[in-house]
C-alpha positions, 0 to 999 in steps of 0.5 A: 319498819323498813319502807321502799322510800328511796327518794333521796337516793333516787335524786342523788342518782338522777342528779349525778347521772345528769351531771355525767351525761350532760357534761360528757355530751357537751364536751363531745359536741362543744369542747372538742369541736370548739378548737376548730376556731383556733389557728394552731393545732397544738392550741386546739388540743391544749384548750380541749385538754384544759377544759376536760381537765377542769370538768373532770372532778365534776364528771367523776363526782357525777359518776360516783353519785350514780354508782353509790346511789345505784347501790343504795337503790339496789339495797332498798329494792331487794324485795322487788328484785326477788318478787317482781319479774324483770326488775332484777334483769333491768337492774343488772343491765343498768348496773352494767351500763353504769360500770361500762360508762365509767370505764369508757369515761376513764379510758377517754381521760387516759387517751386525752392524757396520751394526746397531751403528752404526745403533743408536748413531745412533738412540739419539743421536736419541732414537729408541726401539729395539724389537727381538725380538732381535739379528737379528729386528726388530719392525714398530716397529724403525727401518728403518735397523736392521731392513734390516741385521737381516734381511740379517744373519739370512740371512748368519748362518744361511748360515755354519754351513750352509756350514761344515757342508756343508764338513765333510760334503764333507771326510768324503766325501774322507776315506772315499775314501782307503779302499782299496776306494774308491781302487780303485773311483775309479781303475777308474772313471777308467781304465774309465769305461764299465765 
């Protein structure tokens, strides 16, 4: 007999999402702006790049756990998707948020690599590197760095926003397992004009 018990998958999903969201938010709020405490612009970029590089394996493990556990939760919730009104829509929205968040995180990492490479190239040429912090250029920042900083800043903010929205959608789905919500969803599917 198959059950709807999915507590392990839910725990893996929630812990993975927490790792992804928490680390991304801390990086955007703390790591990027912490470079302001350093004197040299290149150091501001290097330190943030190093910190993000060290965190990346944990962040990707959190994203992988979120996506893999999300697939398992979808599998065990198959009957609810078919029977309970709104469950499938919220589940599809949640999946889209997770995929978009993973894409934003990947693009932020790509931008970070481009910033790091452009910084190293500017240093080789002897160009001064002036930045406010890891993702905020000044009017004197070389354009080869500044354009990637602007893109990374947006992508890095999207990461925790989309991860947080994914967590919120997951909370909605968990609440739909309550008996009253289940009954209301099934009645809504069977009697849509009630």
